[in-house]
N, C-alpha and C positions, 0 to 999 in steps of 0.2 A: 416370583414363577413356581416356587417349589410348594407352596399352599395350595396355591392351583392343581397343581399336578396330584397331591394327595387328594385333594377332595374329586377330582373328576374319576379318579380311580374308586372312591367310594361310591359312587354315584353309578360306575358302570357295573361294580360289582353287583346293586341294587338290581340293575337291569337286565342281568344274566341269570338272577336268580339261583345263583352257583355261591355258594358260600355266605359267609355276613348274616347267619340264620339271624339273628336278634334283631337286626336291621329289618329283614325279609317278613319278620313274625307283626311287626309294629308297622307295616307298610301294605300288609294284606288287606283284602276285602272281604267280605263272608261269599260274595259271590265269586272270588278269583282275584288273582294280581292286579295291582293296578298300573297305570300306564305313567309312563316318564313325567308329562306335563302334572301329574297330583301327586308328586315326590314333595314332601315337607320340606320347606328353606330353614336352614340355619340363620342366624345374627346377619352373621360375618359374609356369608353368601347373599341375603338381601343386601347389605349395606354395596357391595361388589358389583351388583346389577346396577345400581342408583346411576342417572347419566350425572352431568354437571349441573353444579349450583345454578348456572346462569342459562342452562336450558329450560328449568321450569320457573327459573325466575321472569323469561321471556313468553312462557306460556300463560302463568298462571297471577302473575305481578307487573305486567308490562307497562304501569303509571309509574313503577319506582325503581329505584336503583340499588342492586345491591353489590358492595364496596366490599376492598379488605384493605387494611390500614398495615404497612410493611415499611422495612427497612431497604431505603433505595440502595446502600451497596449490598446487599445479600443478595437483591432481585438482581442486580447487574451482574454479582460475579456468581451464585448459583445456578447453573443451567434448569437443573431438577425442579428446586423453588420456584422458578421463573413460568416454567411449563404449566404447574399447576396450577399459580395464579392467575395466567393467562385463561387458562381454559377455565375456570371456576368463579370468574368476578367480572363486573360490568365497569367498577372503577375504582380504582388506586387512591390511597392515599398516603404519602412520603411520613412517615414518623416524626422524620427530627431534619432531612435533608430543604427543606423551604422555612426554615423559623430563623428569626433574626439573628441569632449567634452562629446559626452554619453558613449565613452569608454576608452577613455586615462585617467589615473588616475592621482594624485598629483607626485607620485613616477614612470611614466614612465608606469606602469604596464596596462595589459586590462580586462577590464572587461564585458565579454561577458553575463551576466545573461540574460539581456534583448534579444537581437540576438538570444541567444538559444532556448528560450522560445515560440518566435515567429518564428523561424524555426521549431521546433518540430511538432507545431501543423497547418502548413499550408500545404495543399495536394501535394505531390510530383510530381501530373501534372503540378502544377501552377509555374511559373517560379519568380525568383526573379533580381529585378535589385537593383544595388549596389550603394547606394547615401549617402556620397560621400568619396572619399579621400582626397582632400586638395579645401580647403573652405577659404575665408577670415572671416568668422563668425562660430559661433558655434564650437570654438577650445578651449582647454584648456589649455587658456592665462597665467594662472600662472603657470604650468609646464612649458612651452617652456620662459617662461621669465626668469624664474630659472635657465635653463637651460644656458642660454646668460649673467646672470646677472653677474656683477662685483663682484671681490672679495672684503671682507667686514675688516675693521680693527676696532677696537673697543679701545679707550683709556678713561677710565673712573676712576672717583674720586668719593666721598663723601659715602653717606650712603646705595644705593642699589634703588633708582628710577631710569627707566630706561626713566619714561616720563620726557623730559626735560621741565622745566617751566610749571610743573604742577600745580602751584600755580600762574600762568598768575601776577607775578612780574614783568616778561618784556614785560608788552603786550602781543602781538600775537605771537612772536617770538618763532618759533618752532611748529608753528600750521598754518592749512590751513583750507581752506573753499571752497567748488564750490557752495554750495546752502546756501545765505547770510537771506533765508525770509526776513523780514524787519528791521534787522540790525544785526550785530555781534558786540562787542567792549568789553573793559577790561576797568571797573570803579574802583574807590575808595570805601570800603566801611568798615564802623567799625562793618560790621557782618561777615568779612570775615573769614573764618576758618582758612586760614595760610596768614599771614603778613597781605595787607591793600589791596588788590586787588581781584577782582573775577571777572569772565567772565559773561557779560551778552549775550542774544540772543534771538530776538523777532520772533516767527512766525507772516507770512503775512497774510494777510486776506483771504487767497484763501489757505492756506495750508492742506495740506490733507495726503500726503504721506509721511513716515517715513524720507526719504532722503530730503524734501522741506526744512529741516532745520539741519545743520550739518556741526560739526569741525572735524578734522581730525588732528591725531597725527602725528608729523615728523616720521617717520622708526626708530623703534627699533630692537636692535638684536634678531634674533631667538634663543631659549635656547633649542634645541634639547636633547631630554629626557628628561625633566623638563617641570615643570609650574610654571607660573605665577601668581599670587595675582593680581587683578584690584580694586581699588577702587577711588571713590571721592564720594561729599555732592554735593548735589543739591537741589533744592527748585524752586516753580514758585510762579506767582502772583496771581494764580487761577490755580483749579486741571486742570493737566497736563498728558502729557504721552512722556517716553522716551524709548532707549534702546539703545544698543552696537551692533555694526558689525564690522567685522574686512577685511580685506586683506591680505592674507597669512596664512589663514588657511583652514584647509579641511575641515570644514561648516562654513561658513562667517556670517553665521545668525542663531547660534544656540538659542536656548531656555533655559532659565536658571533659578535658585532660584536667584533672584535681591538682595534680602537681607538678607538671610539665614534663613528667619521665615517664607516664605512661604510653602501651602500645598502641590504645584506642580511647575514645570516648566512652565513659560510664554514666550512667544514674546517679552514682553514688561513691563515696570515697572510705576508706577502711581507717582505722583508727587503733593505736597500740598506746602503751606507758610509756612511751615517748614521745616529747613533743615533737610536731609535725607540721610542715608550712604548707598549707593550702593556698594555691596562687593562682586567680585564673582572670581573664579579660571576656568577659561575657559575649561580647560582639564578635569571637573569633570561632564563637559556636554556635551558631544559626539563632540568631536571635538579637534583639537591641530595644533601644527604647521605642514604646507606641509612640507614632505618629499622635501631635498634639496634646502631648501628658505632660506636664509641669513636674510631676515627684515620681518616685517609684521609691518601692524598698527591699529590702533582703529579709528573706524567713531563713531562718537556721534550724534545719529539720534533724533531729537525732531523735528521735521516735521509731527506727528500726526494730532495735535488740529491746527484750527487756532489762533490767535491773544493771543498767550499764551506766558509771557517772562519767561526766564527760566533765573536761577543765576548757576553756578558751581563753585566749586574750590575746591583745595588741591586732585589733580589728581595723584595717584601713581601706578606703574605696578614694582612689586619687584618679585623677584625668591621665588618660595614658596616651602619648605620643609615640608615635610607629618609630621604632630601632632605640627607643630610650626607655627601654622598660624599668622601673624603679626596681632598685636592689634594697627590700624591705628590712632594718636594723631596728633592734630594741631602743634604741635612743629617738625614735622616730615621733614628732610631736603630734600633736591630738587637734586639729582645726577646730576652730570654734566659727560656728556657722548661724546667725540668726537667721531664719523665716519667717517670715509678714505675710500673712494671706489677706488680700481684699476680695468678700465676697460678690459675686453677681447678684443684682434684683432679682425680685421674684420675675418681675416682669423680663427681664433677661433670661432667665429659667426657661420659660414657658415658649417666647420666642424662639428661641435657638431649638428646644424640644420639639417644637410642632414642625419645624422646619425638616428635622430629621426625620420625624415620622412621616412627613409627605414625602420626602425623599427615598425611604424604605417602601414604603406601598408603591410609589409610582415606579421606583426601577424594577420591583418585583414584577407588579403586574403587567407594565408595559413588555418586559423582557420574556415573559411567556405567552403573551397574546391570549389568540381565540383558543389556544390550547385548553386553559383550565378557565372554565367558568361559573364556578362554586368556592365560595371561600369562608374559612372559618376566619371572621374578621377580627373578633375578639374572641380568646378562649380564656374561661374559666375567672369571669372577675368578680364573683362574689364569693365570698368568704363561708368557711361551714357553718358561723351563726348567722347568715344572711346581709353581709354588709359589703360594701364598696371594697374591693381592694385598693389600699392606698390611699382610701377617702376617709378622714375624721381618725388617724391612727389606727386603723383595720388593715391590716398585711396576710396573716392566716398563713406564713408558711415559713418553716424552719431548714438548715442546712442538714447533713447528712448525719449529725452528731444529735439532731434534735433543738441546736440553739436558734432562737426563732429571731426572724426579722422585725426591728424596731425602728424606730423615726430616725432619719439623719440627721447629724450634728455639724455645726458647723460655726465655725470662730476664726478671728486675726490668728489665733496663736496656732491652732491644731490643723486648719483648714476645713475640708469637707469628706467625713465619713459619714458612706449610704448607711451603714450598719446594716446591710443586707447580703444573703451568703452572695459569694464568688466564687463557688469551687468548676475545677475545671471543668470547660463543657456545661455549665450550669449558671450561669449568671443570672440572680434576681435584679428586677429592675421594675418599680412601679410606677407607672407612666402618669398615675392619678395622685400621687402624693403631690407632684410639681404641675400638673394642667389642671387638677379638680376634674370634675367632671366632665368638662371640655373634652377630654380625652377619647372619650367614647362616641361622641359625637363626631366628634373630626375624623375620628379613625375610619367611622362608616363614609362620611362626605368626603375623603380621600378613596375610599375603594370604590366606592360609587363614578367617581370621576374618573380612574383609571385603567380600573378592572374592563374587560372586554362587555360592549354594549349587551345588555342584557342577563350580565351573570346574578347568580341566586349570592345573597350575601345573609351569613347566620352569624349568631352567637351561641357560644356554644359551652357547656359547665357539666359537673359531675355531681353522683349523690342526689341527681333530683330525685329518683325514685323511690329513694328513702326518707328524704327530707322534704316535706310539704312546703317549709316554710324558705327553704334555700331555692324552689322553684317559685315559690310567690315571689321572693326578693327578685331573682331572674324576669320574670315577666314584668316586673315593676321596672327594671333594667332598660329593656327592652322598649317598654312603652317612654321611658323619659328621653332614649336616642331618636324616638320616631318624632316626639312631639317637641324637641329642642334643637333637631338638626338646621341646617341653612336651607337644606331645599325645601323646606316648608309643606313636606308628605311624610307619611312613613317611610322609612328607607332599610328597616330590618326585613329581610324576606323570609327567613326561619331561623329555629330555634332547636339546636343540635343538643341532644341528651347523650351522655357517653355511656354509661350503661358497664361499667365494671361491676357484675355482682358476683354474688357468691352461693351458688348451689343449691347449700343447705338451708340458706335463710331467708333468701326472695319470694315473693310470694305475691300469686297472682292478682290480689286485691292490691298490692302497693305497685304493681305495673299499670293495670287498668286506670288506676286513681290520676297515676303521673298522664299518660297518654290523653286519657280525658281533659284532664287541667290544659295539656298544652294546646289542644287541638279547640278548646275553646277562644284561644286566643287570634284564629283565624290565619295565624303564619303556616308555613310549611314545616312539618316536624322531622326531624333525622335522627336517627341513631348513629352516632359518629363512631363511637370505639367499643363494640360489645363484646365483651367476654365474659363466660364463666367461669370462675375459679374453684376447682376444688379440694385446695389444701395438703396435696398429697403430690410426689411425683412419680408415685406408683397406686394409681385409684384401682377399685375392685370393679367387677362387672357393675354391680347394683351403682357404685357412683356414676360411671358411665352412661347409665341408662338415666339417672337423676338428672344428671349435664345434657343429655341430649332434650329431656322432658323439658326442662330450663328454656334451652335456647329455642324448641319449639314453641313454649306458652309463648315466649316474648313476642314472636314473630306471628303468633296467632293473637295477642292481644292488640298489637300495633294494626295489624289488618282492620279488626273489628271496632276501636275506636277512633281510630284517625280517618276521618275521611280520604275518599281515595286523591280529589282534588289538595288535598295537604299532603300525600306521603310523597316525601324526596327518598327515603328509601332506608336500608340498613346498612353499616359498613362493620365484619365482623377485624375485632384487633388483633393482628399477627396471625398467621397462616398456621403455624404447626408449633408443637411442645418442644421443639428441639431448643437446645440449651444455646444456642448462637443468637435466637431471638428472646432470650428471657436473663440476659446477663442483668439486666437491670431491674427488669419489670416482670413481676408475677413468677417469678424462679419457684422449680418445684409445686407449681399449685397447676398444672395440667389444664390450661383454663380454653384449649383451643380445637377446630376442628377435624386437626390431623395431628399423630404423635410425633415423636420426636424422630422418627424415621420416615415421616410426609404419607403413612399410611392412613386411609379414611377412619375415624373413629366412630363411635356409636352418635355423637353429636353431629357428625355430617348428615345422618339420614333424620336427626330430627330438625336441622335447618332445610331441610328439603322437603318435608312433610308439613312444616311452619308455613312455606312457602306456598304449596299445594291445598290445603287445606286438608289435607287428608293422609290415611297411610298407603304412600305411594307404592310400598314396597307387596299390597294384597292384590296387585294386578300381575306381579312376577307368578311363574310358576317353574318346577324342574326344567323343563325346557328351554327356560331362559339360561338359567345357570349351565344346563350342558352346552348351548350353545355356543356362550362366551367363553366358557373353558375352554373349547376344542378350539378355539381361535387363539386364545392366547397359548394352549400347549401347539398348537401350529407353527404361531409366531416366533416363541422360543425356541423350536428348531430349525430355524431357517439359517 
């Protein structure tokens, strides 16, 4: 309200013509003073006078829907965020809440807690766009891998340690490492807890993340409905820090009481120059073996601090019996465990995964029922070089460190290794690798069968405005689905283009060409995730104007090149530049219509003008600003 009061006082000053001489001189006419309706408006005053986005959409583009991609949790918890979203948009797309990894649990059950809370508070006149059924990321990889994992046979002897070579007497045998820091080796030591050797590993000078220095056990058998006790000895050449994380647990990153003497559960434990015993039972700390899993691993993560050398010895993993905690001693022997894997056949895997796909799509679609009638059935199926993801060795994605996904490996000795990134909250799974091109047709068949009658089903991808070859490949993908699905008729209703564009490089020619090509398919055309990045967290007025022009240009091109009957609409991706919305997506890029404080930006005007096909602000006058300012002033004083 302070800004409005300041501007109102300036207007009042010019109307009374007392003081403010420079402004009086600028606004006088040869034959006398101007009236309030003729006072020119500043840009921020014009933007404030605009109505809501959906007001203009209803007036100028009633055939299409203007949507917003948002975080369901933010919408539920932030009243101001919700108010702005509700006032301006006709449709919402939940960014993550409806994806496979958010819904499908380790046992295959579906958890709709967040989805239900979201749908409960969205006004019924605002549509919901389903995003998405099948993708290659944000899949519950652990669950899907367990479904197709080989049968496991264990042949064990000795006195109970499931961690083979836990005393490192056989060097690094039965251990692996993807992040070696400044070096990992087994050395002779007179100070060994068990035998004559210990593990030595050193963090690099740039080490800051837990996983920057890491060793991993070989797979160990899952002990269903049982607990395990993990212990090892550790010391360091200076103060250090470490933790255990897992694969194959329901919570792979538990906080624990690492020594048994802590006052609380913590993420990690500290190390010193003295040997310290770490001794935990994971099942006592809100985690357990994943249901249906056959093996699990322990990751020893010591990358928290740079230039620290750690020593580890006598790693023991034993079955725990309540009331009989094992007292670990140096004399504890290492158990010999031989694991033999029997892979499932290709046909078995295909049948299992098709059942899982159908169960997932059916469960999700039937749960939301008629509330959702538009769906991204398959998201991002085409690699940047124009190939089907998961087919013929094409994957096209990496983990956060840039390590590329590669083809899975499987044999009787090592079992199944997917070789696809499985970081927290972002498991990769390429359905097409095991199902072939049938994955695409089956996904649409299931969606058509279980989604609400009349639902519109889409394929969605990115970079289509800058890569004509990728767009052509996506159109061929859609054609294949239409021609090869079991219904015997076209089944794909629309094609979505994400349009994450950069203001300084995108051109009208690129956008026109994309929309023209998409429209030529006869399918519905939807912009599904539009944002315009500026490359800075503190844009200049010129950059903000450029961004507004790009938003307007995209809306105008869409309307000019896509026939009305094919105009599904445009969704803006995230509401504001607030950091809460950009922790992982386009940080410091200022891509949205509202700034970090939820104030309208120049881009807001650009979108509204693009919808209307004209500069709406040309209809505004000084009287309009005077009236709105007076109303806001009155409201603020009440």
